[in-house]
C-alpha positions as CSV (number, residue, x, y, z in Angstrom):
1,H,-2.9,-0.9,4.0
2,W,-0.5,-1.3,6.8
3,M,-2.8,-3.8,8.5
4,K,-2.8,-7.1,6.6
5,D,-5.5,-8.6,8.8
6,A,-8.3,-6.6,7.2
7,D,-11.1,-8.7,8.6
8,T,-10.1,-8.0,12.2
9,V,-9.7,-4.3,11.4
10,I,-13.1,-4.1,9.7
11,G,-14.7,-6.1,12.5
12,R,-13.4,-3.8,15.2
13,I,-14.6,-0.7,13.3
14,A,-18.0,-2.3,13.0
15,R,-18.1,-2.9,16.8
16,A,-17.1,0.7,17.4
17,L,-20.0,2.1,15.3
18,R,-23.6,2.5,16.2
19,P,-26.2,0.8,13.9
20,G,-26.3,2.8,10.7
21,G,-22.9,4.3,11.5
22,R,-20.7,5.4,8.6
23,F,-17.2,4.1,7.7
24,V,-15.6,6.4,5.1
25,A,-11.9,5.8,4.2
26,E,-9.2,6.0,1.7
27,M,-6.2,3.7,1.7
28,G,-3.7,2.1,-0.7
29,G,-5.5,0.0,-3.2
30,H,-4.6,-2.8,-5.7
31,G,-1.6,-1.7,-7.8
32,C,-0.5,1.1,-5.3
33,V,3.2,1.7,-5.7
34,R,3.4,-1.4,-7.8
35,T,6.6,-0.4,-9.5
36,I,8.3,0.5,-6.2
37,H,6.9,-2.6,-4.4
38,C,8.1,-5.0,-7.0
39,A,11.5,-3.4,-7.1
40,L,11.8,-3.6,-3.3
41,I,10.9,-7.3,-3.4
42,E,13.0,-8.2,-6.4
43,E,16.1,-6.5,-5.0
44,L,15.8,-8.4,-1.7
45,D,15.3,-11.6,-3.6
46,R,18.4,-10.9,-5.7
47,R,20.3,-10.5,-2.5
48,G,19.1,-13.9,-1.1
49,Y,16.3,-12.7,1.1
50,D,12.6,-13.3,0.9
51,G,11.3,-10.0,-0.4
52,R,7.6,-10.9,-0.3
53,A,7.9,-12.0,3.4
54,A,9.4,-8.6,4.2
55,S,6.5,-6.6,2.7
56,P,4.1,-5.1,5.3
57,W,1.7,-3.8,2.6
58,Y,-1.8,-4.9,1.8
59,F,-3.3,-3.3,-1.3
60,P,-6.8,-4.9,-1.9
61,T,-9.0,-4.8,-5.0
62,A,-12.4,-3.0,-4.6
63,E,-14.1,-6.4,-5.0
64,D,-12.0,-8.0,-2.2
65,Y,-12.4,-5.1,0.3
66,G,-16.1,-4.6,-0.6
67,A,-16.8,-8.3,0.1
68,R,-14.9,-8.1,3.5
69,L,-17.0,-5.0,4.4
70,A,-20.2,-6.8,3.4
71,A,-19.3,-9.9,5.4
72,A,-18.9,-7.6,8.5
73,G,-22.4,-6.2,8.1
74,F,-21.7,-3.1,6.0
75,A,-23.7,-1.9,3.0
76,V,-21.2,-0.4,0.5
77,P,-22.8,2.2,-1.8
78,Y,-19.5,3.4,-3.1
79,I,-16.1,1.8,-3.5
80,A,-13.5,2.5,-6.2
81,L,-9.9,2.3,-7.1
82,I,-8.5,5.8,-8.0
83,P,-5.2,6.1,-9.8
84,R,-3.3,9.0,-8.2
85,P,0.2,9.5,-9.7
86,T,2.0,11.5,-7.0
87,P,5.0,13.7,-7.6
88,L,7.8,13.2,-5.1
89,P,10.5,15.6,-4.3
90,D,13.0,12.8,-3.6
91,M,12.7,9.1,-4.2
92,M,15.5,8.2,-1.9
93,G,13.7,10.1,0.9
94,W,10.5,8.3,0.1
95,L,12.2,4.9,0.2
96,A,14.0,5.7,3.4
97,T,10.7,6.7,5.0
98,F,8.5,3.8,3.8
99,S,10.8,0.8,3.3
100,E,11.9,0.1,6.8
101,Y,10.3,-3.4,6.9
102,F,12.3,-4.2,3.7
103,T,15.6,-2.8,4.9
104,A,15.2,-4.3,8.4
105,V,16.1,-7.8,7.0
106,L,19.5,-6.5,5.8
107,P,22.7,-5.8,7.7
108,S,22.9,-2.1,8.4
109,D,25.9,-1.6,6.1
110,E,23.9,-2.9,3.1
111,R,20.8,-0.8,3.5
112,R,22.0,2.3,1.6
113,S,23.2,0.3,-1.4
114,Y,20.0,-1.7,-1.4
115,L,17.9,1.5,-1.6
116,E,20.2,2.9,-4.3
117,S,19.7,-0.3,-6.4
118,V,15.9,-0.1,-5.9
119,C,16.0,3.5,-7.1
120,E,17.9,2.5,-10.2
121,R,15.4,-0.3,-10.9
122,I,12.5,2.1,-10.9
123,R,14.1,5.1,-12.5
124,P,13.1,4.2,-16.1
125,R,9.4,4.0,-15.2
126,L,9.0,6.7,-12.5
127,C,11.6,9.4,-13.2
128,D,11.3,11.7,-16.2
129,A,14.1,13.2,-18.3
130,N,14.3,16.2,-15.9
131,G,14.8,14.1,-12.9
132,N,11.3,14.4,-11.5
133,W,9.9,11.4,-9.7
134,T,6.3,10.3,-9.7
135,A,5.1,7.5,-7.4
136,D,2.4,5.2,-9.0
137,Y,-0.1,5.5,-6.2
138,V,-3.6,3.9,-6.5
139,R,-6.1,4.8,-3.8
140,L,-9.1,2.6,-2.6
141,R,-11.9,4.9,-1.5
142,F,-15.2,3.8,0.0
143,V,-18.3,4.7,1.9
144,A,-19.8,2.0,4.0
145,H,-22.8,2.0,6.4
146,L,-23.3,-0.4,9.2
147,A,-26.7,-2.2,8.8
148,G,-29.3,-1.5,11.4
149,A,-30.7,2.0,10.7
């Protein structure tokens, strides 16, 4: 999900495998961290930056990724989106770790307030009354076999 050029990635994996080789993976799927992702984009937009252009993430549907795998010569007996709400010990820590591409467009003295604003945007949906955060992860899992065996 950090590699937007999925066709190149899949093609290189296919080249690395022997005929009949197996490609089993899990990655962020369609809807993964949607609440967080939208808030990161919207807060950059509010500040006059292009939030969508700053996003490094690619979260495909099962249909999209399955079609890409098939186009590269894979048979795909299993592919599914799996919702996986994930408790987080600290949302600001998560944001600081995973939002570098978003914060990179900002002057360094604005980055902390940007992340704090994002945190406040998502608090109503991802933080419970006791202050416990849960990220809205969705995983794309699949098993694919390269044709030829």
